[in-house]
RODO-2510 file (C-alpha; in nm, 4 decimals, decimal comma):
residues 126
     n   res          X          Y          Z
     1     m     4,2014     5,3140    10,1217
     2     k     4,4983     5,1168    10,1510
     3     a     4,5413     4,7849    10,1302
     4     i     4,7481     4,5911    10,4336
     5     s     4,7589     4,2297    10,3166
     6     l     4,6631     4,0268    10,0319
     7     t     4,6729     3,6686     9,9619
     8     s     4,4923     3,4501     9,6948
     9     s     4,2145     3,2956     9,9437
    10     s     4,2118     3,7182    10,1656
    11     f     4,3012     4,0471    10,1998
    12     l     4,2650     4,2959    10,4817
    13     l     4,1696     4,6889    10,3679
    14     s     4,1657     4,9557    10,6261
    15     a     3,9630     5,2901    10,5698
    16     a     3,9664     5,6009    10,7495
    17     f     3,6485     5,8024    10,8170
    18     f     3,4995     6,0881    11,0376
    19     n     3,5969     6,1659    11,3822
    20     n     3,9195     5,9783    11,3319
    21     a     3,7810     5,6377    11,3590
    22     f     3,9229     5,3423    11,1144
    23     a     3,7243     5,0198    10,9704
    24     n     3,8588     4,7313    10,8776
    25     i     3,7288     4,5212    10,6335
    26     v     3,8466     4,1791    10,5953
    27     t     3,7324     3,9727    10,3106
    28     e     3,7714     3,6028    10,2551
    29     l     3,7062     3,3655     9,9672
    30     g     3,5250     3,0956    10,1022
    31     p     3,3653     2,7402     9,9754
    32     n     3,0128     2,9409    10,0503
    33     g     3,1369     3,2185     9,8133
    34     l     3,3075     3,5877     9,9354
    35     n     3,2382     3,6550    10,3122
    36     a     3,2711     3,9972    10,4388
    37     s     3,2856     4,1755    10,7662
    38     v     3,4012     4,5511    10,8858
    39     k     3,4924     4,6572    11,2416
    40     y     3,4564     4,9972    11,3402
    41     t     3,7268     5,1280    11,5706
    42     p     3,7212     5,4070    11,7390
    43     d     4,0498     5,6160    11,7610
    44     r     4,1408     5,6589    12,1613
    45     d     4,0655     6,0079    12,2566
    46     t     3,7085     5,9245    12,1232
    47     l     3,7036     5,6051    12,3635
    48     r     3,8573     5,8354    12,6510
    49     k     3,5662     6,0851    12,5699
    50     r     3,2787     5,8186    12,5776
    51     a     3,3917     5,5805    12,8439
    52     p     3,1878     5,6045    13,1714
    53     a     3,3842     5,7430    13,4417
    54     p     3,5690     5,5208    13,6696
    55     g     3,3540     5,4265    13,9906
    56     g     3,0211     5,4568    13,7597
    57     n     2,8144     5,7238    13,6112
    58     s     2,7072     5,8834    13,9441
    59     d     2,6861     6,2317    13,7961
    60     c     2,4895     6,0974    13,4986
    61     a     2,2780     5,9364    13,7072
    62     k     2,1822     6,2218    13,9370
    63     w     2,1252     6,5027    13,6439
    64     c     1,9219     6,1561    13,4159
    65     a     1,7303     6,1143    13,7628
    66     a     1,6221     6,5350    13,8251
    67     n     1,5548     6,5935    13,4419
    68     f     1,3829     6,2633    13,3112
    69     p     1,0362     6,1321    13,3810
    70     n     1,1900     5,8063    13,2349
    71     p     1,5399     5,8689    13,3241
    72     g     1,6722     5,4935    13,2905
    73     s     1,5388     5,4349    12,9166
    74     d     1,5898     5,7880    12,8781
    75     c     1,9078     5,9199    12,9624
    76     t     2,0787     5,6648    13,2343
    77     s     2,1072     5,3453    12,9939
    78     l     2,2676     5,5506    12,7376
    79     a     2,5303     5,7328    12,9884
    80     a     2,6460     5,3790    13,1090
    81     h     2,7430     5,3466    12,7432
    82     g     2,9222     5,6634    12,6916
    83     q     2,6347     5,8350    12,5015
    84     g     2,2767     6,0180    12,5035
    85     p     2,1659     6,3113    12,6762
    86     c     2,4327     6,3494    12,9515
    87     y     2,7104     6,3570    12,7534
    88     t     2,5666     6,5911    12,4415
    89     c     2,3945     6,8579    12,6706
    90     g     2,4548     6,7169    13,0489
    91     p     2,7504     6,6815    13,2801
    92     k     2,9693     6,4978    13,0498
    93     k     2,9010     6,7354    12,7573
    94     s     3,1968     6,8589    12,5150
    95     s     3,0197     7,1830    12,3938
    96     p     2,9504     7,4823    12,6015
    97     t     2,6652     7,5824    12,3425
    98     q     2,4433     7,2369    12,4000
    99     l     2,1722     7,2533    12,6610
   100     l     1,8823     7,0723    12,7952
   101     c     1,5630     7,2807    12,6844
   102     g     1,1948     7,1089    12,7196
   103     g     1,3819     6,8037    12,7682
   104     q     1,5573     6,8196    12,4358
   105     c     1,9284     6,8664    12,3997
   106     r     1,9558     7,1874    12,1911
   107     d     2,2643     7,3881    12,0181
   108     t     2,1904     7,7143    12,1703
   109     s     2,4430     7,8659    11,8724
   110     s     2,2107     7,7438    11,5894
   111     s     1,8415     7,7002    11,7380
   112     s     1,6120     8,0124    11,6514
   113     n     1,3754     7,9114    11,9528
   114     n     1,6915     7,8521    12,1981
   115     c     1,9089     8,1618    12,1124
   116     g     2,2272     8,1350    12,3258
   117     a     1,9577     8,0339    12,6297
   118     c     1,6616     7,8189    12,6349
   119     g     1,3548     7,9620    12,4972
   120     n     1,5007     8,2537    12,4297
   121     k     1,3615     8,3182    12,0516
   122     a     1,5365     8,4963    11,7507
   123     s     1,4477     8,7995    11,6895
   124     d     1,3431     8,8676    11,2888
   125     s     1,6111     9,1139    11,1195
   126     s     1,3613     9,2021    10,8562
***
């Protein structure tokens, strides 16, 4: 944690967090005591990955409609914010091992019920 500025009535601290994100913590001594606020700021790369594509999320909208019984609440509304299944295991995913298996995103590199592919159970080595 690094102090950015310091006065007798307020100060600002900046702290680095995981995934190259930062939080600015502002505290002020006011008439009602100490007030504090935190502003989380992801780095530019994270924002670019999560930002909806220019012109909308048509890839996500089509994928969500094809894969979810309630695509609006389960997928499309999250995709509009650069989140959810479309970005975890759909067309905007960043990991090739994440797949949609039975309506849930699964990491096929670590799921014993979806080993390498959906529905492929890992065999016991004993």
